[in-house]
N, C-alpha and C positions, 0 to 999 in steps of 0.2 A: 064434347065428344072428341076423341082424337083417333085418327087413323094412322097407323105406323107402317111404313114400308122400309125394310132394311135390305140393303145390298152390301157387297163387299167394300164399297167405297163411300157410300153416303146413306143417310137416313132421311126419310121424309115423314114429318109429323104434321098432319093437317087437322085443324080444328074446323068443324063444320056443324053449325047448329041447324042447318036446313034439313038434315037427314034424321031419320028416326034414331033417337039416342040408344046407345048400348049401356049407358050408365045413367041411372035415374038420380034425381037430387038427393035422395036418402042414402045413396051409396057414395063412398069416397074411394078414389083411386090414388095411390101414392106412387108416383113415378120413381121415387128413390128406392122403392122396394125391388125394382128391376135392376139388372146389372147396369153400371154406368155406361153411357153412350160413348163409344170410342171411334166414331166415324165423323166425317164432316157434317156439320150441323149449322143450319141457317134458320134464324127466327126473325120473322118480320111481324111486328106487332105495333098496335096503336094505343096511345094513352087514353083516348076517348072512347074506347070499346065498351059499350054498355052491356054487351052480351056476356063477356068474360069478366067475372068479378075480380077486382084488384089486379088489373092487367100487368102492372110493373112487378108486383109480387110474384105472379105466375111466371113471367119471363125470367126473373132472377132465380127462381127455383129451378127452372129447366137449365139455365146456364150453369148453375152450380152442379147439377147432376151430370152434365156432359163433361167428359174428360178429354175428348179428342179435339180436333180443330173445330172451333165454333165461332159464329159471327152473329151479332145482333144488329138489326136495322130497326131502330126505335123511332117512331113518329109520335111525338107528344100530342099532336092534334089528330092523329089517325083514328078513324072510326073502325068498326068491326071489319076485319079482313083488310084494313087500310084501304077500303074502297075509295076514299077520297084522295088517295095517292096512287091509284092504279097506273097512271102515266109514268111513275117512277118505279113502282114495285114490280110490275110485270117484266119490263126490260131487264131490271137488275136480277130478278130470279132466273130468267132465261140465260143470262150471261153466267151466273153462278153455276147453273146446271151444266152448261157447256164446259166450263173449266173443270168441273168434277168428273164429268163423264168422259172427257177427252184426255185426261191425265191418267 
């Protein structure tokens, strides 16, 4: 499931499998049917995520869809939500948001 928050300067897309899903496995959502993303975009994703099928394919799909400023932080050994890299991911995310919100 993805939650999307869009402001004038950036977009937050959060994947969270802990909440009740709005899309069930029998349904498919194609993000490319939405207008291309033209705002700052940061994806932090792990290659060992067992919750998201084909994590690299998912990331590549999102990066291809986004047309604005985009950045990928890819952790080949990262688990779901890159929980095993929180010591790097959280400070990096905070710095990224500071830069986007203060500019």
